[in-house]
LOVO-947410 format. One line per 3 residues: number of its first residue (from 1); their letters; for each residue x, z, y of C-alpha. Coordinates in Angstrom, 1 decimal, always signed. Each point is the difference from the previous one (the first is absolute). Example, Ala and Ser with C-alpha at 12.3 -4.5 7.8 and 13.67 -1.06 7.14 Angstrom:
2
1> as> +12.3 +7.8 -4.5 ~ +1.4 -0.7 +3.4
% end
This chain:
566
1> mpn> +83.7 +15.8 -28.0 ~ +0.3 +3.5 -1.5 ~ -2.7 +1.6 -2.0
4> iat> -2.1 +1.6 +2.7 ~ -2.9 +2.4 -0.4 ~ -1.4 +0.0 +3.5
7> khs> -2.0 +2.7 +1.6 ~ -3.0 -2.3 -0.2 ~ +0.1 -0.5 -3.8
10> ldl> -3.3 +1.3 -1.0 ~ +0.5 -1.0 -3.6 ~ +2.6 +2.7 -0.7
13> kkp> -1.9 +2.5 -2.2 ~ +1.0 +3.5 -1.1 ~ +2.9 -0.3 -2.4
16> qpl> -0.4 +0.4 -3.7 ~ +1.7 +2.8 -1.8 ~ +3.8 -0.5 -0.2
19> krg> +1.2 -1.9 -3.1 ~ +2.0 +2.1 -2.4 ~ +3.7 -0.1 +0.9
22> alr> -0.6 -1.7 +3.4 ~ +1.0 +1.4 +3.4 ~ -2.6 +0.2 +2.9
25> vtp> +1.1 -0.1 +3.6 ~ -2.6 +1.0 +2.6 ~ +0.9 +0.0 +3.7
28> lgg> -2.1 +2.5 +2.0 ~ +1.8 -0.5 +3.3 ~ +2.7 -2.0 +1.7
31> lgd> -1.2 -3.5 -1.0 ~ -1.9 -1.6 +2.9 ~ +1.1 +2.6 +2.6
34> vgr> +3.3 +1.7 +0.9 ~ -0.5 +3.6 -1.1 ~ -1.6 +2.4 -2.5
37> nmt> +2.2 -1.4 -2.7 ~ -1.1 +1.1 -3.5 ~ +0.1 -1.8 -3.4
40> lfe> -1.3 +1.2 -3.4 ~ +1.8 -0.9 -3.2 ~ -1.9 +0.5 -3.3
43> hkg> +1.5 -0.3 -3.5 ~ -1.0 +1.5 -3.3 ~ -2.6 +2.2 +1.7
46> klv> +2.4 +1.6 +2.5 ~ +0.4 -0.6 +3.7 ~ +2.9 -0.1 +2.5
49> vvd> -0.6 -0.2 +3.7 ~ +2.6 -1.7 +2.2 ~ -0.2 +1.3 +3.6
52> cgv> -3.0 +1.6 +1.7 ~ +0.0 -0.7 +3.7 ~ -2.3 -0.1 +3.1
55> lfp> -1.0 -2.6 +2.4 ~ -0.2 +0.8 +3.7 ~ -3.3 -0.8 +1.7
58> eet> -0.5 -2.8 +2.5 ~ -1.9 +0.2 +3.3 ~ -3.1 -1.2 -1.9
61> qpg> +0.0 +3.2 -2.0 ~ -0.5 +2.7 +2.6 ~ +0.4 +3.6 -1.0
64> idv> +1.8 -0.8 -3.3 ~ +3.2 +1.9 -0.7 ~ +1.3 -2.1 -2.9
67> ilp> -1.3 -2.3 -2.7 ~ +0.5 +0.7 -3.7 ~ -0.2 -2.0 -3.2
70> dft> -3.2 +0.6 -2.0 ~ +0.9 +2.3 -2.9 ~ -3.3 -0.7 -1.8
73> plr> +1.6 -2.0 -2.9 ~ +2.2 +3.1 -0.7 ~ -2.6 +2.8 +0.2
76> drl> -1.2 -0.2 -3.6 ~ +3.6 -0.5 -1.2 ~ +2.1 +2.5 +1.9
79> adv> +1.1 +1.5 -3.2 ~ +1.5 -3.4 -1.0 ~ +2.3 -0.2 +3.0
82> eai> +3.6 +0.5 -1.1 ~ +1.7 -0.2 +3.4 ~ -0.2 -1.1 +3.6
85> vlt> +3.2 -2.0 +0.7 ~ +1.0 -0.1 +3.7 ~ +2.2 -2.9 +1.0
88> hgh> +1.0 +1.5 +3.4 ~ -1.1 +2.5 +2.7 ~ -2.1 -2.0 +2.5
91> edh> -3.5 +1.1 +0.7 ~ -1.6 -3.2 -1.2 ~ +1.5 +0.8 -3.5
94> igg> -0.2 +3.9 -0.2 ~ -2.7 +1.0 +2.6 ~ -2.8 +0.0 -2.5
97> vpy> +1.7 +2.2 -2.6 ~ -1.4 +3.3 +1.3 ~ -3.6 -1.4 -0.3
100> llk> +0.6 -1.2 -3.6 ~ +1.7 +3.3 -1.0 ~ -3.0 +1.9 +1.3
103> erp> -1.9 -1.6 -2.9 ~ +2.7 +0.9 -2.6 ~ +2.9 +2.0 +1.4
106> dip> +2.2 -0.2 -3.0 ~ +0.6 -3.7 -0.1 ~ +3.8 -0.3 +0.0
109> lvg> +1.6 -1.8 +3.0 ~ +3.0 -2.2 -0.8 ~ +2.4 -1.1 +2.7
112> skl> +3.3 +0.2 +1.8 ~ +1.4 +3.2 +1.6 ~ -1.0 -0.9 +3.6
115> tla> -3.4 -1.4 -1.0 ~ -0.9 +3.2 -2.0 ~ +1.2 +2.2 +2.8
118> fit> -2.2 -1.8 +2.5 ~ -3.1 +0.2 -2.2 ~ +0.6 +3.6 -1.0
121> akl> +0.1 +1.0 +3.6 ~ -3.2 -1.9 +0.7 ~ -1.7 +1.6 -3.0
124> qeh> +1.0 +3.5 +1.2 ~ -2.4 -0.6 +3.0 ~ -2.7 -0.7 -2.6
127> kit> +0.9 +3.2 -1.9 ~ +1.1 -2.1 -3.1 ~ +3.1 +0.7 -2.0
130> pit> +0.8 -3.2 -1.9 ~ +1.7 -0.6 -3.3 ~ +2.9 -2.4 +0.9
133> hev> +2.5 -2.0 -2.0 ~ +3.0 -1.2 +2.1 ~ +1.5 -3.3 -1.0
136> aag> +2.8 -2.2 +1.3 ~ +1.0 -3.6 -0.2 ~ +0.8 -0.8 -3.7
139> dhh> -2.1 +2.8 -1.4 ~ -2.7 -0.3 -2.7 ~ -3.0 +2.2 -0.1
142> qag> -2.6 +0.0 -2.8 ~ -3.6 +0.3 +1.1 ~ -2.2 -0.3 -3.1
145> pfd> +0.4 -3.6 -1.4 ~ +1.8 -1.1 +3.2 ~ +3.8 +0.0 +0.2
148> lef> +0.7 +0.0 +3.7 ~ +3.3 -1.3 +1.2 ~ +1.1 +0.3 +3.7
151> vav> +1.9 -2.4 +2.1 ~ +1.7 +0.7 +3.4 ~ -1.6 -2.0 +2.9
154> nhs> +0.8 -0.1 +3.6 ~ -2.9 +0.7 +2.5 ~ -0.5 +1.6 +3.4
157> ipd> +0.1 +3.4 -1.6 ~ +2.7 +1.4 -2.3 ~ -0.4 +0.4 -3.8
160> gla> -2.4 -2.8 -0.6 ~ -0.5 -1.0 -3.7 ~ -1.5 -3.0 -1.8
163> val> -1.5 +0.9 -3.3 ~ +0.1 -1.9 -3.3 ~ -2.9 +0.9 -2.3
166> rts> +1.0 -0.8 -3.6 ~ -2.8 -0.1 -2.5 ~ -0.8 -1.6 -3.4
169> agl> -2.1 -2.5 +2.0 ~ +3.0 -1.1 +2.1 ~ +2.3 +0.9 +2.9
172> vlh> -1.4 +0.3 +3.6 ~ +2.3 +0.2 +3.0 ~ -1.6 +1.5 +3.1
175> tgd> +2.4 -0.2 +3.0 ~ -1.8 +2.4 +2.3 ~ +1.0 -0.7 +3.6
178> fkm> +3.5 -1.5 +0.2 ~ +2.4 -2.4 +1.8 ~ +3.5 -1.2 -0.7
181> dqf> +2.0 +1.4 +3.0 ~ +3.6 -0.5 -0.9 ~ +1.2 +2.6 +2.6
184> pmd> -2.5 +2.9 -0.2 ~ +0.5 +3.2 +1.9 ~ +0.3 +2.0 -3.2
187> kri> +2.2 -2.6 -1.8 ~ -2.7 -0.2 -2.8 ~ -0.9 -3.6 -0.6
190> tdl> -2.7 -1.4 -2.2 ~ +1.4 -0.2 -3.5 ~ -0.3 -3.7 -0.8
193> nhf> +2.2 +0.4 -3.1 ~ -2.6 +2.3 -1.4 ~ -2.8 -2.5 +0.9
196> arl> +2.0 -2.7 -1.8 ~ +0.5 +2.2 -3.1 ~ -3.8 +0.6 -0.1
199> gde> -0.4 -3.8 +0.5 ~ +2.3 -0.7 -3.0 ~ -2.1 +2.4 -2.1
202> gvd> -3.1 -1.8 +1.0 ~ -2.4 +1.1 +2.9 ~ -3.5 -0.8 -1.1
205> lfm> -1.6 +0.9 +3.3 ~ +1.8 +0.2 +3.4 ~ -1.9 +1.9 +2.7
208> tds> +1.9 -0.6 +3.2 ~ -0.3 +1.1 +3.7 ~ -1.7 -2.8 +2.0
211> tna> +0.1 +1.4 +3.6 ~ +2.6 -2.4 +1.4 ~ -0.7 -2.9 -2.4
214> evp> -1.0 -2.2 +3.0 ~ +3.3 +0.7 +1.8 ~ +2.8 -2.5 -0.8
217> gft> +3.5 +0.9 -0.8 ~ +1.3 +3.6 -0.4 ~ -1.0 +3.2 +1.7
220> tae> +2.4 +1.1 +2.8 ~ +2.4 +2.8 -1.0 ~ -0.6 +3.5 +1.4
223> kdl> +3.5 +0.2 +1.4 ~ -0.8 -3.0 +2.3 ~ -2.3 +2.2 +2.1
226> gaa> +2.9 +2.2 +1.2 ~ +0.8 -2.1 +3.0 ~ -3.6 -0.1 +1.3
229> idr> -0.5 +3.7 -0.5 ~ +3.3 +0.8 +1.7 ~ -1.0 -2.1 +3.0
232> vfr> -3.2 +1.9 +0.4 ~ +1.9 +3.3 +0.1 ~ +2.6 -1.4 +2.3
235> eap> -2.5 -1.3 +2.6 ~ -2.7 +2.7 -0.2 ~ +0.1 +2.0 +3.3
238> kri> -2.0 +3.0 -1.2 ~ -1.5 +1.3 -3.2 ~ -0.3 -2.2 -3.2
241> vvs> -3.0 +0.4 -2.2 ~ +0.4 -1.6 -3.4 ~ -3.1 -0.6 -2.1
244> sfa> +0.3 -0.6 -3.7 ~ -1.6 +0.7 -3.4 ~ +0.8 +3.6 -1.0
247> shv> +1.5 -1.3 -3.2 ~ +2.3 -2.7 +1.6 ~ +3.2 +1.8 -0.7
250> hri> +2.3 -3.0 +0.5 ~ -1.3 -0.8 +3.4 ~ +0.1 +3.6 +1.1
253> qqv> +3.6 +0.2 -1.2 ~ +0.9 -2.9 +2.3 ~ -1.7 +1.8 +2.9
256> ldt> +1.8 +3.2 -0.7 ~ +3.4 -1.7 -0.2 ~ -0.6 -1.9 +3.2
259> ahk> -1.2 +3.1 +1.8 ~ +3.1 +1.9 -1.1 ~ +2.2 -2.9 +1.3
262> hgr> -1.7 +0.1 +3.4 ~ +0.1 +3.8 +0.4 ~ -3.8 +0.6 -0.3
265> kva> -1.7 +2.8 -1.8 ~ -2.9 -0.7 -2.4 ~ -3.2 +1.8 -0.7
268> fvg> -2.5 -0.9 -2.7 ~ -3.7 +0.1 +1.1 ~ -2.9 +0.4 -2.3
271> rsm> -0.5 +1.9 -3.3 ~ +0.5 -2.9 -2.4 ~ +3.1 -1.2 +1.8
274> vrn> +1.6 +3.5 +0.1 ~ -0.9 +0.6 -3.7 ~ +1.3 -3.3 -1.3
277> mgi> +3.2 -0.1 +1.9 ~ +0.7 +3.6 -1.1 ~ -0.5 -1.0 -3.6
280> asd> +2.2 -3.1 +0.4 ~ +2.7 +2.0 +1.6 ~ -0.1 +2.8 -2.6
283> lgy> +0.3 -2.6 -2.8 ~ +2.8 -1.9 +1.6 ~ -1.9 -3.2 +0.9
286> lni> +0.3 +0.6 +3.7 ~ +3.3 +0.9 +1.7 ~ -0.5 +2.0 +3.1
289> pkg> +3.1 +0.8 +2.1 ~ +0.3 +3.7 +0.7 ~ -1.8 +1.1 +3.2
292> lvv> -1.7 -3.4 +0.5 ~ -3.6 +1.1 -0.8 ~ -1.5 +2.7 +2.2
295> dlk> -3.4 +1.7 +0.2 ~ -2.5 -1.7 +2.2 ~ -0.2 +3.0 +2.3
298> qls> +3.7 -0.3 +0.9 ~ -0.6 -3.4 +1.6 ~ -1.5 +1.5 +3.1
301> kmq> +3.4 +1.3 +0.9 ~ +1.8 -3.4 -0.4 ~ +0.4 -3.0 +2.2
304> dnk> -2.4 -2.9 -0.8 ~ +2.9 -2.4 -0.7 ~ +1.2 +2.3 -2.7
307> ivl> -3.2 +0.1 -2.0 ~ -1.3 -2.0 -3.0 ~ -3.4 +0.8 -1.6
310> ict> -0.9 -1.4 -3.5 ~ -3.7 +0.0 -0.8 ~ -2.7 -1.7 -2.0
313> gsq> -2.6 -2.4 +1.3 ~ +1.5 -3.4 -0.3 ~ -3.3 -1.4 -1.5
316> gep> -2.1 +1.3 +2.9 ~ -1.5 +2.8 -2.1 ~ -2.3 +2.0 +2.4
319> maa> +1.2 +3.4 -1.1 ~ +3.7 -0.8 -0.2 ~ +2.4 +1.3 +2.7
322> lsr> +0.7 -3.3 +1.7 ~ -3.8 -0.8 +0.5 ~ -0.5 +3.5 +1.4
325> man> +2.9 -0.6 +2.4 ~ -1.6 -3.3 +1.1 ~ -3.3 +1.8 +0.6
328> reh> +1.6 +2.9 +1.8 ~ -1.1 +2.4 -2.7 ~ +3.5 +1.1 -1.1
331> iik> +2.3 +2.6 +1.4 ~ +2.5 -2.9 +0.6 ~ -1.1 -1.9 +3.1
334> vge> +1.4 -3.5 -0.1 ~ +0.8 -1.3 +3.5 ~ +2.0 -2.2 +2.2
337> gdt> +3.5 -0.9 -1.4 ~ -0.7 +1.1 -3.6 ~ +0.7 -2.5 -2.7
340> ill> -2.2 -0.3 -3.1 ~ +1.5 -1.6 -3.1 ~ -2.4 -1.0 -2.7
343> ass> +2.2 -0.2 -3.1 ~ -2.6 -1.2 -2.5 ~ -1.8 -3.2 -0.9
346> lip> -3.7 -0.7 +0.9 ~ -2.1 +0.5 -3.1 ~ -2.7 -2.7 -0.1
349> gne> -3.2 +1.3 +1.4 ~ +1.6 +2.5 +2.4 ~ +1.0 -2.5 +2.7
352> nai> -2.7 +0.9 +2.5 ~ +0.6 +3.8 -0.4 ~ +3.8 -0.5 +0.5
355> ygv> -0.3 -2.2 +3.0 ~ -2.5 +2.5 +1.5 ~ +2.6 +2.7 -0.3
358> ins> +2.7 -2.3 +1.5 ~ -2.2 -0.8 +3.0 ~ -0.7 +3.6 +0.7
361> lir> +3.7 +1.0 -0.2 ~ +0.9 -2.8 +2.4 ~ -2.8 +1.1 +2.3
364> wga> +1.8 +3.4 +0.4 ~ +3.2 -1.8 +0.9 ~ +1.8 -0.1 -3.3
367> tvv> +2.0 -2.9 -1.3 ~ -1.1 -0.9 -3.6 ~ +2.4 -1.7 -2.3
370> hkg> -1.5 -1.4 -3.2 ~ +0.5 -2.7 -2.7 ~ -1.7 -2.5 +2.3
373> nak> +2.5 +0.2 +2.8 ~ +3.2 +1.3 -1.7 ~ +1.7 +0.0 -3.4
376> vhv> -0.7 +3.6 -0.8 ~ -1.7 -0.3 -3.3 ~ +0.5 -1.9 -3.3
379> sgh> -2.5 -0.1 -2.9 ~ +0.4 +1.9 -3.1 ~ -1.3 -2.8 -2.1
382> asa> +1.6 -3.0 -1.7 ~ -0.5 -3.4 +1.7 ~ -0.6 -3.3 -1.8
385> gel> +3.7 -0.6 -0.7 ~ +0.4 +3.4 -1.7 ~ -3.2 -0.4 -2.0
388> tyc> +1.1 -3.5 -1.2 ~ +3.4 +1.5 -1.1 ~ -1.8 +2.7 -2.0
391> yni> -2.3 -2.5 -1.8 ~ +3.1 -2.0 -1.0 ~ +1.8 +2.9 -1.5
394> vkp> -3.0 +1.8 -1.6 ~ -1.5 -3.2 -1.4 ~ -3.4 +1.7 -0.6
397> knv> -2.6 -1.5 -2.4 ~ -2.9 +1.2 +2.2 ~ -0.2 +1.0 +3.7
400> lpv> -2.4 +2.3 +1.8 ~ +0.8 +0.2 +3.8 ~ -0.6 +3.5 +1.4
403> hge> +0.0 +1.8 +3.4 ~ -1.4 -2.3 +2.6 ~ -3.0 -1.8 +1.5
406> wrh> -1.3 -3.2 -1.5 ~ +2.4 -2.1 +2.0 ~ +3.0 +2.0 -1.2
409> lta> -1.1 +0.0 -3.6 ~ -0.7 -3.8 +0.0 ~ +3.4 -0.7 +1.7
412> nad> +1.7 +2.1 -2.7 ~ -1.8 -1.8 -2.7 ~ +1.1 -3.4 +1.4
415> lai> +3.6 +1.2 -0.1 ~ -0.3 +1.0 -3.7 ~ -1.4 -3.5 -0.8
418> atg> +2.8 -1.7 +1.9 ~ +2.6 +1.8 -2.1 ~ -1.7 -1.3 -3.2
421> vae> -2.6 +2.5 -1.1 ~ -3.0 -1.8 -1.4 ~ -2.9 -0.1 +2.5
424> drv> -2.4 +1.4 -2.5 ~ +2.2 +3.0 -0.5 ~ +0.1 +1.0 +3.6
427> lvv> -3.0 +2.2 +0.8 ~ -1.2 +0.7 +3.6 ~ -2.6 +2.8 -0.1
430> edg> -1.3 +2.7 +2.2 ~ -0.8 +3.7 -0.6 ~ -2.3 +0.6 -2.9
433> vvv> +0.8 -3.3 -1.9 ~ +1.2 +1.0 -3.5 ~ +2.9 -1.8 -1.6
436> dld> +0.8 +0.2 -3.7 ~ +3.4 -0.7 -1.5 ~ -0.4 -1.0 -3.7
439> rgr> +2.5 -1.9 -2.2 ~ +2.2 -0.9 +3.0 ~ -2.8 -1.4 +2.1
442> asi> -1.6 +1.5 +3.1 ~ -3.7 -0.9 +0.7 ~ -2.8 +1.3 +2.1
445> agr> -2.3 +2.1 -2.0 ~ -2.7 +0.9 +2.5 ~ -0.5 +2.2 +3.0
448> ipa> -1.0 +3.5 +0.9 ~ -1.1 +1.4 +3.4 ~ +3.0 +1.1 +2.1
451> pyv> -1.6 +1.0 +3.3 ~ +1.6 +1.9 +2.9 ~ -0.4 +3.8 -0.2
454> fvd> -0.1 +1.4 +3.5 ~ +1.5 +3.4 +0.9 ~ -2.0 +1.3 +3.0
457> gat> +1.2 +3.5 +1.0 ~ -0.8 +2.3 -3.0 ~ -2.2 -2.6 -1.8
460> igv> +1.3 -2.5 -2.5 ~ -2.1 -3.0 -1.0 ~ -3.0 +1.1 +2.0
463> ate> +0.4 -2.5 +2.9 ~ -1.2 -3.5 -0.9 ~ +0.5 -3.4 +1.4
466> dal> -3.6 +0.2 +1.4 ~ +0.8 +3.3 +1.7 ~ +3.1 -1.6 +1.6
469> kdr> -2.2 -2.9 +1.2 ~ -2.4 +2.6 +1.6 ~ +3.0 +1.6 +1.7
472> lsl> +1.1 -3.3 +1.4 ~ -3.6 -0.7 +1.1 ~ -0.1 +3.3 +1.7
475> aee> +3.3 -0.7 +1.8 ~ -0.9 -3.5 +1.0 ~ -3.8 -0.1 +0.3
478> ghi> -1.1 +3.5 +0.5 ~ -2.8 +2.1 -1.5 ~ -3.7 +0.3 +0.7
481> tvl> -2.2 +2.8 -1.3 ~ -3.7 -1.0 -0.2 ~ -2.6 +2.8 +0.0
484> giy> -3.6 -0.6 -0.9 ~ -3.2 +2.0 -0.7 ~ -2.0 -1.6 -2.8
487> dla> -3.5 +0.7 -1.2 ~ -0.1 -0.5 -3.8 ~ -3.8 -0.1 -0.1
490> tqk> -0.4 -2.8 +2.6 ~ +3.4 -1.7 -0.8 ~ +0.7 -0.2 +3.7
493> lve> +2.5 +1.4 +2.5 ~ -1.5 +2.8 +2.1 ~ +2.0 -1.1 +3.0
496> pve> +2.8 -2.5 +0.7 ~ +3.3 +0.7 -1.7 ~ +2.8 +1.5 +2.1
499> fip> +3.6 -1.2 +0.1 ~ +3.2 +2.1 +0.3 ~ +2.9 -2.4 +0.4
502> rgf> +3.7 +1.1 -0.3 ~ +2.6 -2.6 +0.9 ~ -2.5 -2.8 +0.0
505> vea> +0.0 -1.9 +3.3 ~ -2.5 -2.6 +1.0 ~ -2.0 -1.1 +3.0
508> vgw> -2.7 +2.3 +1.4 ~ -3.4 -0.4 -1.6 ~ +1.0 -0.7 -3.6
511> edq> -1.9 +3.1 -1.2 ~ -3.4 -1.4 +0.9 ~ +0.6 -3.1 -2.0
514> aed> +1.4 +2.0 -2.9 ~ -3.1 +2.3 +0.0 ~ -2.1 -3.1 -0.6
517> vaa> +2.3 -1.2 -2.8 ~ -0.2 +3.4 -1.8 ~ -3.7 +0.1 +0.3
520> kal> -0.4 -3.6 -1.3 ~ +2.4 +0.7 -2.9 ~ -2.1 +3.0 -1.1
523> eqa> -3.2 -2.0 +0.3 ~ +1.4 -2.7 -2.3 ~ +1.0 +2.6 -2.5
526> tar> -3.4 +1.8 -0.1 ~ -1.7 -3.4 -0.3 ~ +1.7 -0.3 -3.4
529> ghv> -1.2 +3.4 -1.3 ~ +0.3 +3.7 +0.6 ~ +3.1 +1.1 +1.8
532> dge> +1.4 +3.6 -0.3 ~ +2.4 +1.5 +2.5 ~ +3.2 -1.2 -1.7
535> aae> -1.4 -3.6 -0.3 ~ -1.0 +0.2 +3.6 ~ +3.6 +0.9 +1.0
538> rai> +1.4 -2.9 -2.0 ~ -2.5 -2.5 +1.5 ~ +0.8 +1.0 +3.5
541> edg> +3.8 +0.0 -0.7 ~ -0.1 -3.5 -1.6 ~ -2.1 -1.5 +2.8
544> lsr> +2.1 +1.4 +2.8 ~ +3.3 -1.1 -1.7 ~ -1.2 -3.6 -0.3
547> wff> -1.2 +0.1 +3.6 ~ +3.2 +1.5 +1.5 ~ +2.1 -2.6 -1.7
550> rrh> -2.3 -3.0 +0.8 ~ -0.7 +1.1 +3.7 ~ +3.2 +1.8 +1.0
553> rrt> +2.6 -1.1 -2.5 ~ +0.6 +3.7 -0.8 ~ +0.0 +1.9 -3.2
556> pvi> -0.2 +3.7 +1.0 ~ -0.4 +2.6 -2.7 ~ -3.6 +1.0 +0.0
559> ttv> -1.3 +3.4 -1.2 ~ -3.8 +0.3 -0.2 ~ -1.8 +3.3 -0.2
562> vid> -3.8 -0.1 -0.6 ~ -1.9 +3.3 +0.3 ~ -3.4 +0.5 -1.6
565> ad> -2.6 +0.6 +2.7 ~ -1.6 +2.7 -2.1
% end
């Protein structure tokens, strides 16, 4: 059994100061969930951040735009941050960068050409001009006491890089997101020779992508999707709407090639899609045949069977183009004979939102093709066979699985042990659990808070878990405002309380019983001593909350307003 620090381990205290010469690794996101990837590395008083992403909200988090890592551990040490290293350009790895740079705009960003282009465009929207250092596979970059070496890896976006962090405390290899596709769209395979050379040098800590650790064998090659996508284009009688991540350049290249083959014109829909595909095309990562892509406005003059729309929304995001089409809130009205191709995987936690969009599209008469009913998507992450192969060539002394839920991390740990890594040198931890590498051994040093930070419109970190629970209660149970006039001198209600329900539905007559409950709750409170207006509100609220749950099995949000009779 690997060395597991579970989320229920209450004995993990705040870590002691880092020993001289040791390396500290602190995951702030991506371990325990799929998203908001961010890891701090500390050595000789300096820090390097690897990735800074966002997590997309679930339906239990209404009103939230994105979820960030908590930057609190960095705030008193922003001057010590030497660099933010970005492994690739997906939102769950770069989406949090604008929020971190708002706290210190001159932190250098280190990454590949495409990754830096994507994040630079995003930062322009936040009015931030970043300091960037472009690197490529095989390059070294010095960041304080860290010698950073970069390795080519294949993923579902071009220009992905693993990073080796070489320090006097040891060598760490962080894979980022990767797989071992032997026939990638861009001909750029994961450089296993480079992995092996680092293994021969001696990898003291291997931090490897866990997302597909439960999946046996090897991940399907991107090229194998060609036939299924071609069939969709061949059989679709009218328009084709393709939904994908705005950064999934490989998949969109396949769609463009197939559209060109079948004589269809393509329009990109949505700001992020238009922006990213323009960047990818300008930098040579996306090959667009001349005349293939047209402006959305031109489509009204074309026959439906000559049209392809490429948009965002494959995860059911409420404001994305596909969701707005499904809700009839978009200029594009999906209807009978249209074909919707969902060309991305389902991120865990988004299933209900995605199937809600699918159901709405089918309701309007569209045919929806997705991973569940056709071979139109392959994962960008290494499966168990690929991970095992990597363990055998890297031969790490210690292993820290990253990027995944608990089931993924534990499955990855089991693979490491099966290849011969000692059980006590395989650490399964979650966000906030601190790992120190000292004299060739990795060990758990303690834990710091690593809560979700919610972005809610223009506010960051203001919305709390309790506030989200209230929102859910409002949506599911309703709200009741209780008004009362209270005489402070006599400690009594001048008249029975009044109820104003919103969204709370119950049988006629509940108000009379609730009046008695409110009056009794206040009497019990005054019997224990003097009760002012604020205490009277709390007493009525508490009494009614208990009664509603006990009598009606409901937990409406209750707001009590008590006015002084004077």
